[in-house]
C-alpha positions in Angstrom: -25.6 -54.5 17.0 -23.7 -56.3 19.3 -25.2 -59.4 18.1 -23.9 -58.9 14.3 -20.6 -58.0 15.6 -20.8 -61.3 17.8 -21.8 -63.3 14.6 -19.2 -61.8 12.7 -16.6 -64.0 14.8 -17.6 -67.3 13.3 -18.1 -65.9 9.7 -14.2 -64.8 9.5 -15.3 -61.6 7.7 -12.3 -59.2 7.0 -14.8 -56.2 6.9 -16.9 -55.0 9.5 -19.3 -51.9 9.2 -21.0 -50.8 12.2 -23.0 -47.3 11.0 -25.6 -46.2 12.8 -28.8 -45.7 10.3 -31.5 -44.0 12.3 -34.4 -44.2 9.7 -34.1 -47.8 10.2 -34.5 -47.8 13.9 -31.0 -49.0 14.6 -29.4 -47.6 18.1 -26.2 -45.9 17.6 -22.9 -46.9 19.5 -21.6 -44.9 22.4 -18.8 -47.2 23.1 -17.2 -50.2 21.0 -18.1 -53.8 21.8 -15.7 -55.9 22.8 -16.2 -58.5 20.5 -15.2 -56.3 17.6 -11.8 -55.7 19.3 -11.0 -59.5 20.0 -12.5 -60.8 16.8 -9.1 -61.9 15.5 -8.2 -63.5 18.7 -11.1 -65.6 20.1 -11.5 -68.9 19.4 -14.4 -69.4 17.3 -17.4 -71.6 18.8 -17.0 -74.6 16.1 -13.7 -74.7 16.9 -15.0 -76.4 20.3 -17.4 -79.3 18.8 -17.0 -82.4 16.5 -18.3 -80.8 13.5 -17.5 -81.1 10.0 -17.3 -78.1 7.6 -17.7 -77.8 3.8 -15.2 -76.1 1.9 -16.8 -72.6 2.2 -16.9 -73.0 6.2 -13.1 -73.7 6.7 -12.9 -71.2 9.5 -9.2 -72.2 10.1 -8.4 -70.4 6.7 -10.3 -67.1 7.2 -8.4 -63.7 7.0 -8.2 -61.1 9.8 -10.2 -58.2 10.0 -8.5 -56.0 7.5 -11.6 -53.0 7.2 -13.2 -51.4 10.2 -16.2 -48.9 9.6 -17.5 -47.4 12.8 -18.7 -44.0 11.6 -21.9 -42.1 12.4 -22.0 -43.4 15.8 -21.2 -41.2 19.2 -18.0 -42.9 20.3 -16.3 -40.3 22.4 -13.3 -42.8 22.7 -11.4 -45.8 21.2 -9.3 -48.1 23.7 -6.0 -49.1 23.5 -7.3 -52.9 22.1 -7.1 -51.4 19.2 -3.8 -53.2 18.8 -5.5 -56.4 18.6 -6.3 -55.9 14.7 -2.8 -55.3 13.9 -4.2 -56.5 9.9 -6.1 -53.4 9.5 -6.0 -51.6 6.1 -8.8 -49.3 6.2 -10.1 -47.7 9.5 -13.2 -45.1 9.0 -14.0 -43.6 12.4 -15.8 -40.3 11.1 -18.6 -38.8 12.5 -18.1 -39.4 15.9 -17.3 -37.4 19.0 -13.9 -38.3 19.4 -11.5 -35.8 21.1 -8.3 -38.1 21.1 -7.3 -41.5 19.8 -5.4 -44.3 21.6 -1.7 -44.7 21.4 -2.0 -47.9 20.2 -2.8 -46.5 16.6 1.0 -46.7 16.2 0.7 -50.3 15.7 -1.5 -50.6 13.0 1.3 -50.7 10.7 -0.4 -52.0 8.0 -2.7 -49.0 7.8 -3.3 -47.2 4.6 -6.3 -45.2 4.7 -7.6 -43.3 8.3 -10.5 -41.5 8.2 -11.1 -39.2 11.6 -13.2 -36.8 9.8 -16.2 -34.8 11.6 -14.7 -35.4 15.3 -13.5 -33.1 17.8 -9.8 -33.8 17.8 -7.8 -30.6 19.2 -4.7 -32.3 18.7 -3.2 -35.6 16.7 -1.0 -38.2 19.0 2.6 -38.4 17.8 1.9 -41.8 17.4 -0.1 -41.5 14.1 3.6 -40.8 12.4 4.6 -44.3 12.8 1.9 -45.5 10.2 4.8 -45.5 7.2 2.1 -47.4 4.7 -0.4 -44.8 5.3 -1.6 -43.3 1.8 -4.8 -41.3 2.8 -5.4 -39.4 5.9 -9.1 -37.5 6.5 -8.8 -34.9 9.2 -11.3 -32.5 8.0 -13.8 -30.9 10.2 -12.0 -31.7 13.8 -10.5 -28.7 16.1 -7.1 -29.1 15.2 -5.0 -25.8 16.0 -1.6 -27.5 14.7 0.2 -30.4 13.0 2.4 -32.9 15.3 5.7 -33.0 15.3 7.3 -35.8 12.9 4.0 -35.4 10.8 6.9 -35.3 7.5 7.5 -39.1 8.7 4.3 -40.3 6.5 6.1 -40.6 3.8 3.5 -43.0 1.7 1.0 -40.4 2.5 -0.8 -39.6 -0.9 -3.9 -37.6 -0.2 -4.2 -35.4 3.2 -7.2 -33.5 3.9 -7.2 -31.1 7.0 -9.7 -28.2 5.9 -12.0 -27.1 8.1 -10.1 -27.0 11.7 -8.6 -24.0 12.8 -4.6 -24.2 11.7 -2.9 -20.7 11.7 0.7 -22.4 10.4 1.9 -25.0 8.2 5.2 -26.5 9.3 7.9 -26.1 6.5 8.8 -30.0 7.3 5.7 -30.6 5.2 7.9 -30.4 2.4 9.1 -33.6 3.3 5.8 -35.2 2.2 7.3 -36.2 -1.3 4.6 -38.9 -2.3 1.5 -36.0 -1.6 -0.8 -35.9 -4.5 -3.4 -34.1 -2.5 -3.5 -31.2 -0.1 -6.6 -29.9 1.0 -5.7 -26.8 4.0 -8.8 -25.1 3.2 -11.5 -23.3 5.6 -8.7 -22.7 8.1 -6.3 -19.4 9.4 -3.5 -19.7 7.6 -2.1 -16.4 6.9 1.0 -17.6 4.8 2.0 -21.0 3.1 5.8 -22.5 3.7 8.4 -21.5 0.5 9.2 -25.1 1.1 6.1 -26.3 -0.1 7.8 -26.6 -3.9 9.6 -29.7 -2.6 6.3 -31.8 -3.1 7.3 -32.6 -6.5 4.1 -34.8 -6.9 1.5 -32.7 -5.6 -1.5 -32.1 -8.3 -4.4 -30.6 -6.4 -3.9 -27.6 -3.5 -6.9 -26.5 -2.1 -6.3 -23.3 0.4 -9.6 -21.5 -0.3 -11.1 -19.7 2.7 -8.3 -18.5 4.7 -6.2 -15.2 5.4 -3.3 -15.6 2.8 -2.1 -12.1 1.6 0.8 -13.5 -0.8 1.5 -16.9 -2.3 5.2 -17.8 -2.1 7.0 -17.5 -5.3 8.4 -20.7 -4.8 4.8 -22.3 -5.5 4.8 -21.5 -8.9 7.8 -23.7 -9.5 5.4 -26.6 -8.5 6.0 -29.0 -12.0 2.9 -31.5 -11.2 0.2 -29.3 -9.9 -2.6 -29.3 -12.0 -5.5 -27.9 -9.8 -5.1 -24.7 -7.5 -7.7 -23.2 -5.7 -7.0 -19.8 -3.7 -10.6 -18.3 -3.6 -11.9 -16.3 -0.4 -8.3 -15.0 0.5 -6.8 -11.8 1.1 -4.5 -11.8 -2.1 -3.7 -8.4 -3.7 -1.8 -10.0 -6.6 -0.9 -13.2 -8.4 2.3 -14.8 -8.6 3.9 -16.0 -12.0 3.7 -19.7 -13.2 6.9 -20.1 -14.9 6.8 -23.9 -14.1 3.2 -24.6 -13.8 2.6 -26.1 -17.4 0.1 -28.8 -16.4 -2.0 -26.3 -14.2 -5.3 -26.9 -15.4 -7.5 -24.8 -13.3 -6.8 -21.9 -11.1 -9.4 -20.7 -8.9 -8.6 -17.3 -7.2 -12.5 -15.3 -7.0 -13.3 -13.5 -4.3 -9.8 -11.8 -3.3 -8.6 -8.2 -3.6 -6.6 -8.6 -7.0 -6.3 -5.4 -8.8 -4.5 -6.4 -11.9 -4.0 -9.3 -14.3 -0.8 -9.0 -16.3 0.9 -10.9 -19.2 3.3 -12.1 -16.7 0.4 -13.8 -14.9 -0.7 -15.5 -17.9 2.3 -16.8 -20.5 3.0 -19.9 -18.8 -0.6 -21.4 -18.6 -0.2 -23.7 -21.6 -2.9 -26.2 -20.2 -5.2 -23.9 -18.3 -8.9 -24.9 -18.8 -10.6 -23.2 -16.1 -9.3 -19.4 -14.8 -11.9 -18.2 -12.3 -11.5 -14.4 -10.8 -14.9 -13.1 -10.2 -15.3 -11.0 -7.4 -11.9 -9.3 -7.5 -11.1 -5.6 -8.2 -9.6 -6.0 -11.8 -10.0 -3.0 -14.1 -8.7 -4.8 -17.6 -7.6 -7.9 -19.0 -4.4 -8.0 -21.0 -4.6 -9.1 -24.7 -2.3 -12.0 -23.6 -5.3 -13.6 -22.4 -5.3 -15.0 -26.3 -2.4 -17.1 -25.1 -4.4 -19.2 -22.9 -5.6 -21.4 -26.4 -6.8 -24.4 -24.0 -9.5 -22.2 -21.8 -12.9 -23.5 -21.6 -14.2 -21.4 -18.5 -13.7 -18.0 -17.6 -15.3 -16.3 -14.9 -14.9 -12.4 -14.9 -17.9 -11.5 -12.6 -18.3 -8.7 -10.3 -14.8 -7.1 -11.3 -14.6 -3.1 -12.4 -13.6 -3.9 -15.6 -15.1 -1.5 -18.5 -13.8 -2.8 -21.3 -12.7 -6.7 -22.9 -10.0 -7.1 -25.9 -11.4 -7.9 -29.1 -8.8 -10.9 -29.0 -11.0 -12.6 -26.4 -13.2 -13.6 -29.3 -10.9 -16.0 -30.6 -10.8 -18.4 -27.7 -13.0 -21.5 -27.8 -15.0 -20.8 -24.5 -17.3 -22.9 -23.5 -18.2 -20.2 -20.4 -18.0 -16.6 -19.9 -19.1 -14.5 -16.8 -19.1 -11.1 -17.1 -21.9 -10.1 -15.0 -21.3 -7.2 -12.3 -19.1 -5.3 -14.8 -19.5 -1.9 -15.9 -18.9 -2.8 -19.4 -19.1 0.4 -21.7 -18.1 -1.2 -25.1 -20.5 -4.2 -24.8 -24.2 -3.7 -24.7 -25.9 -5.2 -22.0 -28.5 -7.4 -24.5 -25.6 -9.0 -25.8 -24.1 -10.2 -22.5 -27.5 -11.3 -21.6 -27.7 -13.5 -24.7 -24.6 -15.5 -23.1 -21.0 -16.8 -24.0 -21.1 -17.6 -27.6 -23.2 -14.2 -28.5 -20.4 -12.6 -26.6 -17.7 -13.9 -28.3 -19.3 -13.6 -31.9 -19.2 -9.7 -31.2 -15.6 -9.7 -30.3 -14.9 -11.5 -33.3 -16.6 -9.2 -35.3 -14.7 -6.3 -34.1 -11.4 -8.0 -35.1 -10.0 -6.4 -38.7 -8.4 -9.4 -40.3 -7.7 -8.3 -43.7 -4.8 -10.4 -44.4 -3.5 -13.8 -44.4 -2.4 -15.4 -41.2 1.2 -14.8 -39.9 1.7 -17.7 -38.1 4.6 -19.1 -40.6 6.8 -16.0 -39.1 5.8 -16.4 -36.0 8.2 -19.7 -34.6 10.9 -17.4 -34.9 10.1 -15.0 -32.2 6.4 -15.9 -30.7 7.9 -16.5 -27.3 9.7 -12.9 -27.3 7.5 -11.2 -24.9 7.2 -7.7 -23.3 9.7 -8.1 -20.5 12.3 -9.4 -22.9 11.7 -7.0 -25.1 11.6 -3.4 -26.1 9.0 -3.7 -28.8 6.8 -6.8 -28.3 7.1 -9.0 -31.5 5.0 -11.6 -29.9 1.8 -9.2 -29.9 2.5 -7.5 -33.5 2.4 -11.2 -34.9 0.5 -13.1 -32.4 -2.2 -10.5 -31.5 -1.8 -8.2 -34.6 -0.9 -5.4 -31.8 1.4 -2.4 -31.7 2.5 -2.4 -27.4 4.6 0.0 -26.5 2.4 1.1 -23.2 3.6 1.9 -19.7 7.3 3.1 -20.7 6.6 6.9 -19.5 8.1 7.9 -23.1 7.8 11.4 -24.2 8.2 9.7 -28.1 7.4 6.7 -29.6 11.0 5.2 -31.0 11.1 4.7 -34.6 12.2 0.8 -33.8 8.7 0.7 -32.7 7.2 1.8 -36.0 9.9 -0.5 -37.8 9.3 -3.7 -36.0 5.8 -3.7 -37.8 7.4 -4.6 -41.4 5.1 -6.6 -43.3 2.3 -7.6 -40.4 -0.9 -6.4 -40.3 -1.7 -4.6 -37.4 -5.4 -3.7 -36.0 -5.0 -2.5 -32.3 -2.1 0.3 -31.1 -1.5 0.8 -27.7 0.3 3.8 -26.4 -1.0 4.3 -23.4 0.7 5.2 -19.9 3.2 7.3 -21.5 4.3 10.9 -21.7 3.4 11.7 -25.4 2.4 15.5 -26.0 1.3 14.9 -29.7 0.2 12.4 -32.3 3.1 10.0 -33.3 3.6 11.1 -37.3 3.9 7.5 -38.0 0.7 6.3 -36.8 -0.4 7.1 -40.4 1.5 3.8 -41.8 -1.1 1.9 -40.5 -4.3 3.8 -41.7 -5.1 0.2 -43.5 -5.8 -1.5 -41.2 -5.7 -0.2 -37.8 -9.1 -0.5 -36.3 -8.4 0.2 -32.5 -6.3 3.1 -30.8 -5.4 3.7 -27.2 -3.5 6.9 -26.6 -5.2 7.1 -22.9 -3.0 8.4 -19.7 -0.8 10.5 -21.7 0.0 14.5 -22.2 -2.0 14.9 -25.6 -3.3 18.9 -25.4 -4.4 18.3 -29.3 -4.9 15.6 -31.8 -3.1 15.9 -35.2 -4.4 15.0 -38.7 -2.1 11.9 -38.4 -5.1 10.2 -36.4 -7.9 11.7 -38.2 -6.5 9.6 -41.4 -7.4 6.3 -39.7 -10.1 5.4 -41.7 -10.9 2.1 -40.5 -10.5 3.1 -36.9 -13.9 1.6 -34.8 -12.2 2.4 -30.9 -10.3 5.4 -29.8 -9.4 5.8 -26.3 -8.4 9.1 -25.5 -9.3 9.5 -21.6 -6.8 11.2 -19.1 -5.1 13.7 -21.2 -5.1 17.2 -21.4 -7.5 17.9 -24.6 -10.2 20.7 -24.5 -11.3 20.4 -28.3 -11.5 17.7 -31.3 -10.2 19.1 -35.0 -13.4 19.3 -37.6 -11.5 16.4 -39.5 -12.0 13.8 -37.1 -15.5 13.4 -39.1 -13.0 11.6 -41.7 -13.6 8.7 -39.4 -16.6 7.4 -41.0 -16.4 3.8 -38.7 -15.8 5.1 -35.4 -18.1 3.6 -33.0 -16.6 4.1 -29.7 -14.7 7.0 -28.3 -13.4 7.9 -24.7 -12.7 11.2 -23.6 -13.2 11.2 -20.1 -10.9 13.0 -17.8 -10.0 15.6 -20.1 -10.8 19.3 -20.1 -13.7 20.1 -22.6 -16.0 22.6 -21.8 -18.9 21.4 -24.1 -19.3 18.3 -26.6 -17.2 18.5 -29.3 -19.2 19.5 -32.3 -17.7 17.2 -34.3 -19.0 13.9 -32.6 -22.6 15.2 -33.5 -21.1 14.4 -37.5 -19.6 11.0 -36.9 -22.8 9.3 -37.1 -21.5 5.5 -36.9 -20.5 6.5 -33.1 -22.7 4.3 -30.2 -20.3 4.9 -27.3 -19.5 8.6 -26.1 -17.9 8.6 -23.0 -16.9 12.1 -21.6 -17.5 11.9 -17.8 -15.4 13.8 -15.8 -14.7 17.0 -17.7 -16.1 20.5 -17.8 -19.2 20.1 -20.1 -21.8 22.9 -20.0 -23.8 21.7 -22.4 -25.4 19.5 -25.1 -27.2 19.7 -28.5 -30.2 17.4 -28.5 -31.2 18.3 -31.4 -28.3 17.2 -33.0 -27.9 14.1 -30.7 -31.2 13.0 -32.1 -29.8 12.5 -35.4 -27.4 10.2 -34.2 -29.4 7.2 -34.7 -27.0 4.5 -33.8 -25.9 6.0 -30.2 -26.7 4.1 -27.5 -24.5 4.9 -24.7 -23.7 8.6 -23.5 -21.6 8.9 -20.2 -21.9 12.9 -18.9 -21.6 11.7 -15.4 -19.6 14.4 -13.2 -19.5 17.8 -15.9 -20.8 21.1 -15.2 -24.1 20.5 -16.7 -26.6 23.2 -14.9 -29.8 22.1 -16.7 -30.4 18.5 -18.5 -32.4 19.7 -22.0 -36.1 18.0 -21.9 -35.5 17.6 -25.8 -32.8 15.4 -25.1 -35.5 12.5 -23.9 -36.4 12.5 -27.9 -33.2 10.5 -27.9 -34.9 7.3 -28.0 -31.9 4.9 -29.2 -30.2 5.6 -25.9 -29.9 2.5 -23.9 -27.6 4.0 -21.2 -27.7 7.8 -20.2 -25.3 8.2 -17.4 -25.8 11.9 -15.6 -24.9 11.6 -11.9 -22.3 13.9 -10.4 -23.7 17.2 -12.4 -24.9 19.9 -10.6 -28.6 20.3 -12.3 -31.4 20.1 -10.2 -33.6 18.5 -12.4 -33.9 15.2 -13.1 -33.7 14.3 -9.1 -31.9 11.7 -8.1 -34.9 9.3 -7.3 -35.5 9.7 -11.5 -31.7 9.1 -12.0 -31.7 5.9 -10.2 -34.7 4.3 -12.0 -32.2 4.0 -15.3 -32.2 5.7 -18.5 -35.6 4.8 -19.4 -37.2 6.3 -16.6 -34.7 9.5 -17.3 -36.0 9.8 -21.1 -39.4 9.5 -19.9 -39.3 12.1 -17.5 -37.3 14.5 -19.9 -39.9 14.0 -22.6 -43.0 14.8 -20.6 -41.5 18.2 -19.7 -40.6 19.5 -23.4 -42.6 22.6 -23.5 -45.6 23.0 -26.3 -44.8 26.5 -28.0 -46.2 29.4 -26.2 -50.0 30.7 -27.9 -50.2 34.3 -29.1 -53.9 35.5 -28.2 -53.6 37.0 -24.6 -56.1 34.4 -23.1 -54.3 31.5 -24.3 -51.1 32.6 -22.9 -52.4 33.5 -19.5 -53.8 29.8 -19.8 -50.5 28.6 -21.1 -48.8 30.1 -17.8 -51.2 28.9 -15.4 -50.6 25.6 -16.4 -47.0 25.7 -16.5 -47.4 26.5 -12.7 -50.2 23.7 -12.2 -49.3 20.6 -10.5 -50.4 18.8 -13.9 -46.7 19.7 -14.9 -45.0 18.8 -11.6 -42.9 16.1 -10.9 -45.0 13.1 -9.4 -48.5 14.9 -10.6 -51.2 12.5 -11.0 -53.4 14.6 -13.3 -51.3 13.5 -16.4 -51.2 10.1 -17.2 -48.1 9.9 -19.3 -49.0 6.2 -20.9 -52.0 8.4 -22.6 -51.5 10.1 -25.8 -49.9 13.5 -24.7 -52.6 16.4 -24.5 -53.1 19.3 -27.2 -52.6 23.0 -25.5 -56.4 23.2 -25.7 -57.0 20.2 -24.1 -54.7 21.1 -21.3 -56.4 24.2 -21.0 -59.9 22.7 -20.7 -58.5 20.3 -18.1 -57.2 23.3 -16.3 -60.3 25.3 -16.0 -62.6 22.0 -15.1 -59.9 21.5 -12.3 -60.1 25.2 -11.2 -64.5 25.1 -11.5 -64.1 22.0 -9.5 -61.8 23.9 -6.6 -64.4 26.4 -6.7 -67.5 24.2 -5.9 -65.6 22.8 -3.0 -65.2 25.9 -1.7 -68.8 27.0 -1.7 -69.9 23.8 -0.5 
């Protein structure tokens, strides 16, 4: 290696690379050869000889060294001889064992790129702030605990990487780095960001992954040039709005503790391509997700989302991740088929019976819920009548008046104090397919709701209902009904007569019984949620409802099936129940005694190995014969 460097003095090169290559058997450097520092100073040997030179060997016209790469060695320090290389524009010393830098580094006035990553620096010398032409500074994977005073003087800096250090704060003076385009602060111990960060008018890429951030300063939302924002693996509980981030293309906020995503978080993200919300605590996705017209990748995996807005199907997504959510309204087999099948399913749920209203959207398309009592934007663009979360005791007439000639397919009056169904809902009977009346004070259902003959989804959870009117059987297209958290003591009889039902959610009530014979007639029913009710027993005949794909029974006081069976899933529960269906009791005395003995036999007990559930069911005579053989064999063993 030393011989290589010495020969460079006779070549007049402008770059030296002294990287260790262990695979080729070249030894690493523990200190810098002096000839490298003096390459611009020492007179070449050729100058002392009476020689003639060709055009390519005119050493006196060669330039000073401009690039020095001494990475992947074991250098522990650099000397002040570094000042002998004032023409350097690139200094790469990454992957060494440096604990400090020489003060002479301040004299490298032409330096534009400095890579000191993967060393053992704890502090930076103040002299580094004199490098006014520095554009790229890479300090990742060191042991830095603070940023040097005067760092803001690096006015030409465009790319700064401080990731994988031990920083706990970012000084407000950072905001003076007005030329910065890329800033990486990931994998530190930051608990907050300075509000002044919004002064970085040219910043496009901000990476704050893997820190301890609990909040984001609202000022960050004013960064007009920001295109990529990484906030994964922090402790965020909510997101700021982004009123000025119209150029933001990627927002990564996965692995936080975010509980709510609202329209205000989305309405200005006109250019967003990637939205990463995985591993949070989201319970719902707002209908305003449809505003993200450019969105290509949406990751919602591992949240608490139970349903998706059908309008999501209108986005042109290339990737949609939903794994790890308790989704009730989309069958697992559809999710397993991938993004396009999920989008097709959601699109199929959107009832579009009329022409597009885009022509009338220009007047009020930007009127949003926070700006108007009636959400005109939702009416025109989403075909949704939204008057939710108002704590209102009744729905004002102006809400229905705002519909005018627009087509409405979805109604959301949730989170109010409504005690009865608004009578004017009947005006929407020709088009509405989705109604959300959850979290109100309804104690009964009026006929107005029963007249919505195109209704496919009905959410009535968290009310005071204990019965449903017989007229609800007129809802001949109803597919999903949510009755959770009400006061039902039995499954409403009318539900057995709505044969289009695919999903019944009636958890957290006081239901004490279900009729398996009537339920067997509901051939489209695939999901039945009976969790946290008062079921003392589960009728074995429920096992004949072979179309069920999801049967949830946890939180009831019955003793069988036991928890071990419930944990195995729906198929195992149904099989267990079928095996317990009793055969009709014989009339003759002998057969009756045999039958009673059989009921006490291990042949019918849980876990018994005498009967193989994979074989065709035995007749009563065959079971009696089996019992008799078992008894004879037992007596033989006793005699022997």
